[in-house]
C-alpha positions, 0 to 999 in steps of 0.5 A, a space after each residue: 398831458 400826452 406822453 408820446 413814444 416814438 416807435 422808431 426810437 424806443 428801447 422799450 419792447 412793445 409788449 412791456 409798454 402795453 403791460 404798463 398801460 394795462 396796469 395803469 388802467 387799473 391803478 386808481 389812487 389819489 397819489 398816483 398819476 391818473 391814466 385817461 387813455 392811450 392811442 396807437 398809430 403806425 409811428 407813435 404810441 400816445 398815453 394820455 395821463 394826468 398833468 403833474 407840474 414837477 416831473 419828480 420829487 427832486 425837481 419839486 424840492 429843488 424848485 423850493 430851494 433844495 429843502 423841504 420843511 419838516 411838515 411837508 417832508 412828512 406829508 410827502 413821505 406819507 403820500 408816497 408810502 400810501 401809493 406804494 402800499 396800494 400798489 404792493 396790495 395789488 401785487 405789483 412791484 415798482 
């Protein structure tokens, strides 16, 4: 998936965007979105990342009737905790 940021409309400072990309390059974990590369031109900044079918956990849950089974909830929670612990061990705070 390619995430395209229009430079003329973005509220995020460019320095911060480049910092985010540098962090993405370093964070490789099974439960984090994978970074493939980025491209910068005069109008847009493009980030190539792994495709994720649902944009977030809220959408994922909504598409499954609003609730998750207990076992699925345990699995998702353990995956989130694993990813967050991985990030924190590298001294990044989300």
